C-alpha positions in Angstrom: 73.6 63.8 88.3 75.7 66.6 86.8 78.4 66.6 89.5 79.0 62.8 89.4 79.1 62.9 85.6 81.7 65.7 85.7 83.8 63.6 88.2 83.6 60.6 85.9 84.7 62.6 82.8 87.5 64.2 84.8 88.7 60.8 86.0 88.7 59.4 82.5 90.6 62.3 81.0 93.1 62.3 83.8 93.7 58.5 83.3 94.1 59.0 79.6 96.6 61.9 80.0 98.6 59.9 82.5 98.9 57.0 80.1 100.0 59.3 77.3 102.8 60.7 79.6 103.8 57.2 80.7 103.7 55.4 77.4 104.5 58.1 74.9 101.6 57.1 72.6 99.9 59.7 70.4 96.3 59.7 71.6 93.3 61.4 70.1 91.6 63.2 73.0 90.4 66.4 71.4 86.9 65.0 71.2 83.7 64.8 73.2 84.5 63.1 76.4 83.1 59.8 77.6 79.4 59.9 78.4 79.1 63.3 76.7 75.7 64.3 75.2 73.2 62.5 73.1 73.2 63.4 69.4 73.8 67.1 69.4 77.4 66.8 68.1 78.1 67.4 64.4 79.1 64.4 62.4 79.8 60.8 63.5 81.9 59.4 66.3 83.8 56.1 66.3 84.8 54.5 69.6 88.0 52.3 69.4 91.1 51.3 71.2 94.4 53.0 70.5 95.7 52.7 66.9 99.2 51.2 67.1 99.8 50.7 63.3 102.7 52.4 61.5 101.7 56.0 60.8 98.3 55.4 62.4 96.6 53.9 59.3 93.2 53.6 61.0 93.2 57.4 61.7 94.3 58.0 58.1 91.4 56.0 56.8 88.9 58.1 58.8 90.6 61.2 57.3 89.8 59.7 53.9 86.2 59.4 54.8 86.2 63.1 56.0 87.5 64.3 52.7 84.8 62.5 50.8 82.0 63.4 53.3 82.7 67.0 54.5 79.1 67.4 55.6 79.2 64.3 57.9 82.8 64.0 59.2 83.8 61.3 61.5 85.8 61.6 64.7 87.9 58.7 66.0 87.8 58.5 69.8 90.5 56.2 71.1 89.1 55.2 74.4 92.0 53.2 75.9 95.2 51.4 75.1 94.0 48.1 76.7 91.3 46.0 75.2 89.9 45.3 78.6 89.7 49.0 79.6 88.1 49.8 76.3 85.4 47.2 76.8 84.6 48.3 80.4 84.4 52.0 79.5 82.3 51.5 76.4 79.9 49.1 78.3 79.5 51.7 81.1 78.8 54.5 78.6 76.3 52.4 76.6 74.6 51.1 79.8 74.1 54.7 80.9 72.2 55.4 77.7 74.9 57.6 76.2 74.5 58.5 72.5 78.0 59.9 72.3 79.2 57.0 70.0 77.7 56.1 66.6 80.1 53.4 65.5 81.7 50.9 67.9 84.9 48.9 67.3 84.1 45.7 69.0 86.5 42.9 70.0 85.0 39.7 68.6 84.9 38.3 72.1 82.6 41.1 73.3 80.0 40.7 70.6 77.7 38.3 72.5 77.7 40.5 75.6 77.0 43.7 73.6 74.2 42.1 71.6 72.5 40.5 74.6 72.6 43.8 76.5 70.9 45.6 73.5 73.9 47.9 72.7 74.0 47.1 69.0 71.7 47.8 66.0 71.2 44.8 63.7 73.2 45.2 60.4 71.2 46.4 57.4 72.0 45.3 53.9 73.3 48.8 53.0 76.0 48.6 55.7 77.8 45.6 54.2 78.9 45.4 50.5 79.2 41.8 49.0 78.9 39.7 52.2 80.1 36.6 50.3 83.6 38.1 50.1 84.0 38.0 53.9 85.8 35.0 55.3 83.0 32.8 56.9 84.8 32.5 60.2 84.9 36.3 60.5 81.3 36.7 59.6 80.3 34.4 62.4 82.1 36.6 64.9 79.5 39.3 64.2 76.5 37.1 64.8 74.4 36.4 67.9 71.4 34.1 68.0 71.1 34.1 64.2 71.2 37.9 63.8 74.1 39.9 62.3 75.1 42.7 64.6 78.5 43.7 63.3 80.6 43.7 60.1 84.1 42.2 60.3 86.8 44.9 59.9 90.1 43.1 60.6 90.8 39.7 62.0 93.8 38.3 63.9 95.7 35.1 64.4 98.8 34.4 66.5 102.0 34.0 64.5 105.6 33.0 65.3 108.3 35.5 64.5 111.8 34.0 64.1 115.0 36.1 63.9 117.3 35.2 61.0 119.9 32.7 62.1 117.6 31.2 64.7 116.4 27.6 64.2 112.6 27.6 64.2 111.2 25.1 66.7 109.6 22.0 65.2 107.0 21.6 68.0 105.1 23.7 70.5 106.9 21.8 73.3 110.2 22.8 71.7 109.0 26.4 71.5 108.2 26.4 75.2 111.6 24.9 76.0 113.4 27.5 73.9 111.4 30.4 75.4 109.9 33.2 73.4 108.7 36.7 73.9 104.9 36.9 74.1 102.0 38.5 76.0 101.5 37.3 79.6 100.5 40.4 81.4 97.1 40.4 83.2 94.9 41.4 80.2 93.2 39.7 77.3 96.5 38.7 75.7 97.2 36.3 78.6 93.9 34.5 77.9 94.8 34.1 74.2 98.4 32.9 74.9 97.2 30.4 77.6 94.5 29.0 75.3 97.1 28.5 72.5 99.5 26.8 74.9 96.8 24.4 76.1 95.5 23.6 72.5 99.0 23.1 71.0 100.7 21.3 73.8 97.8 18.9 74.5 96.2 18.7 71.1 92.7 19.2 72.6 90.6 22.2 71.6 89.0 22.8 75.0 87.4 26.1 76.1 86.6 27.0 72.4 83.4 28.0 70.7 80.1 27.6 72.6 80.9 26.7 76.2 78.5 26.8 79.1 80.3 24.6 81.6 83.7 23.0 82.4 84.0 19.5 83.7 86.9 18.0 85.7 88.3 16.2 82.7 88.5 19.5 80.7 90.0 21.2 83.8 92.8 18.5 83.9 93.6 19.2 80.2 93.7 22.9 81.0 96.1 22.4 83.9 98.4 20.1 81.8 98.7 22.8 79.2 99.3 25.6 81.7 101.9 23.5 83.5 103.8 23.2 80.2 103.5 26.9 79.6 104.8 27.6 83.1 108.0 25.5 82.4 109.0 27.7 79.5 112.4 29.2 79.1 113.8 32.5 80.4 112.5 34.6 77.6 109.0 33.3 78.4 109.4 34.2 82.1 110.4 37.7 81.1 107.0 38.1 79.3 105.0 38.0 82.5 104.6 41.7 82.4 104.5 42.1 78.6 101.7 43.2 76.3 102.1 43.3 72.5 104.4 46.3 72.5 106.6 44.8 75.2 107.1 41.6 73.3 107.8 43.6 70.1 110.5 45.6 71.9 112.1 42.5 73.3 112.3 40.9 69.8 113.4 44.1 68.0 116.2 44.7 70.5 117.5 41.2 70.2 116.6 40.2 73.8 114.4 37.4 72.3 114.9 35.6 69.0 111.5 34.0 69.0 108.2 35.9 69.5 104.5 35.1 69.4 102.5 38.2 68.3 99.7 39.3 66.0 100.1 40.1 62.3 100.5 43.8 62.8 104.0 43.1 64.1 105.1 42.2 60.6 104.8 45.8 59.4 106.1 47.2 62.6 109.3 45.0 62.5 109.8 45.7 58.8 109.7 49.4 59.6 112.2 49.1 62.4 115.8 49.7 61.2 117.1 47.3 63.9 115.2 44.4 62.2 114.1 45.2 58.6 113.9 42.0 56.7 116.0 40.0 59.2 113.2 37.8 60.4 110.8 35.1 59.2 107.1 34.6 60.0 105.5 31.1 60.5 102.3 29.7 61.9 102.6 28.5 65.5 104.4 25.1 65.5 103.0 21.6 65.6 99.3 21.8 65.2 99.3 25.5 64.6 96.2 26.3 66.6 95.8 29.9 67.4 93.1 32.1 68.9 90.8 33.8 66.3 91.0 37.4 67.3 89.9 40.5 65.5 87.6 43.5 65.7 84.2 44.1 64.1 82.4 47.4 63.4 78.9 47.9 64.8 76.4 50.7 64.9 75.3 51.7 68.4 71.7 51.1 69.1 71.8 54.4 71.0 73.1 56.4 68.0 70.9 59.2 66.6 72.7 58.8 63.2 72.3 55.2 62.4 72.0 55.6 58.6 75.2 57.7 58.4 76.9 55.4 60.8 76.1 52.4 58.6 77.5 54.2 55.5 80.7 54.8 57.5 80.9 51.1 58.4 80.4 50.1 54.8 83.3 52.5 53.8 85.7 51.3 56.4 85.1 47.6 55.6 85.3 48.0 51.8 87.9 46.2 49.8 90.0 49.3 49.2 89.9 50.3 52.9 90.9 46.8 54.1 93.6 46.6 51.5 95.1 49.9 52.7 94.9 48.7 56.3 96.6 45.4 55.4 99.5 46.6 53.3 100.2 49.9 55.0 99.2 49.1 58.6 99.5 45.3 59.0 95.8 44.7 59.9 94.6 41.3 58.7 91.7 41.7 56.2 88.4 39.9 56.7 87.7 39.9 52.9 89.1 37.0 51.0 89.8 39.0 47.9 92.2 41.3 49.7 94.7 38.6 50.3 95.2 38.2 46.5 95.5 41.9 45.8 99.1 42.5 44.8 99.1 46.3 45.1 101.3 47.8 47.7 100.9 50.9 49.8 100.5 53.3 46.9 100.7 57.0 47.6 99.5 56.6 51.2 101.7 58.8 53.5 104.2 56.5 55.1 107.2 57.6 57.0 107.9 54.7 59.4 110.8 52.9 57.7 110.7 50.7 54.6 107.8 48.9 53.2 108.3 45.1 52.6 109.1 44.0 49.0 106.2 42.6 47.1 107.3 39.0 47.1 108.0 39.1 50.8 104.6 40.6 51.5 103.0 37.9 49.3 104.7 35.1 51.3 103.5 36.8 54.5 99.9 36.9 53.2 100.2 33.1 52.5 101.5 32.4 55.9 98.7 34.4 57.5 96.0 32.6 55.5 97.4 29.3 56.8 97.3 30.5 60.3 93.7 31.7 59.9 92.7 28.3 58.7 93.8 26.9 62.1 92.4 29.7 64.2 89.8 28.8 66.8 87.3 31.1 68.7 87.6 31.7 72.4 84.5 30.7 74.5 81.4 32.3 72.9 79.3 33.6 75.8 77.7 36.8 76.8 79.7 36.5 80.0 83.0 36.4 78.3 84.5 39.3 80.2 83.8 37.5 83.5 85.2 34.2 82.1 88.4 35.8 80.8 89.0 37.7 84.1 88.5 34.5 86.1 90.5 32.4 83.7 93.4 34.8 83.8 93.5 34.7 87.6 93.7 30.9 87.5 96.4 31.0 84.9 98.5 33.4 87.0 98.0 31.2 90.0 99.4 28.2 88.0 102.4 30.3 86.8 103.0 31.6 90.3 103.0 28.1 91.6 106.0 27.3 89.4 108.1 30.2 90.6 111.1 29.4 92.8 110.1 29.8 95.6 106.4 29.3 94.7 104.1 32.3 95.3 100.9 30.4 95.1 99.4 26.9 95.2 98.1 25.4 91.9 94.3 24.9 91.9 92.9 21.4 91.7 91.0 20.2 88.7 87.8 20.2 90.8 88.3 23.8 91.9 89.2 25.0 88.4 86.1 23.3 86.9 83.8 24.8 89.5 85.3 28.3 89.2 85.2 28.4 85.4 81.7 27.1 85.2 80.5 29.8 87.6 82.3 32.4 85.5 80.5 31.2 82.3 77.3 32.0 84.2 78.4 35.5 85.0 79.3 34.8 88.6 82.4 36.2 90.4 84.7 33.4 91.6 88.4 32.9 91.9 90.8 29.9 92.0 
C-alpha cells in the first residue's frame, strides 16, 4: 500500500502546485499531505477550500486561535480551489479511514452525504455557543435525520451587483435580456445559477429541499427556465467559462455592468481601486429567489482530537469570529446578532484597498438579510454530488443547443425526468 499512497500524495501535490502557478493564488501547502497519518501530528488540522477573502481573513482567524492556544495550534489545509474538487478529495481521504483532518469545512450541499457515510461526529453542546442566535435556515443545513452534525460558519446567497450609471433590471427576464457576468463554468456554480434562473423566470421552486424524484411536469418547468437562461445577452454568453473570480474580473474591469455573485464580492470590489464605491448591491430581481449556499464546520468522526476540534469549531463560529469574517472578509454570518453589530474591521491587519463606510456597510447588511429571506436550499439528498454533476451536464446540453450553430440537441422532458430521478438515487446517467 505504501507505493500507491506515495503516488496519490505526489499527484495531489503536483496538481496543487500547478494550480498555484496557473492561477497565482497563495496556497497553504506546507502541511501534512492528503491521506497522511492518523493522529501523530501535533495540534489540529482544518480541511477547507482556498480562502479568497481580502487579506485571507479565514487564515488570520486561525492565527488568532493559535496565539490563544499555543499548546494546541491549528493548521489550515486548503485542499483545492474548486468546491467540487475539495469534496471529492475529502471524501476519498475520509473513506480511506484517514485521521489527517480534525475539522472539516463542509459545503451545505455535502452534509447529507457526509453524515450518511459516517464521516462526521454529532455536535456536542460544548461545540456551539448559544444555538438560538443562529439563523434557523442555516442550522437546518447542519442536520441530517434529526441529528446536528455541523455548526454553521458562514452562509451565502446570490446578489446582483450593478455598476453606478447602469439601470437595474426590474425583472429576471429583463436581467437575462441585458446579460450579466455570472458563474456558468462546469462546477457547482453552474448548478446554483441554473436553479436561480429556473426559479425566478418561472416562479416555481422546483428541485429544492427534499427531492427524491423528478416527474415530466417538473422537467418541463426546468427546461423552460434553462431555455430563458440560454437566451441571455452577450455578457451572459461570456460567462460560460467563468467561476466566481472570472465574473468578478469582468465586472471590475468594466466588461460587464451587471453581475450575479456571492456576498464576498462586496468586500473584494470595495477594495478594488477600479471600482471602490462605484456600484450598488441588490437582491436578485423579480421574486428574488436565490440558492442558499454556505459552509458549515464539522468534527471528523476519524479525528483523534475530537474534544479540541470541537473547541476550535466553537471559537471559529463565535460572534466575534463571525463579525471579523463579515466586516473584514465579506463572509455572510450565520448568527443573527452579527448583522446588527455596527463595529467595523478594527485593528485587524488589512492592506487590500479601502474598507466600506459604516453607513454603506449597514445598507449592504440589510440587502443581504433580504436576500437570505428568499434563499432556498438545493436538493437535500445524500447523492447530491451525483445529482449536481448530472444536472450540470443537462444544463450544458441545453445551453449548447442554443449556440449558433447548435452543438447539441436539447433533451426532452421525459429524458430529463428519467435522468435526474436516477441521479437522485446515486446512479450515473446523462442527458
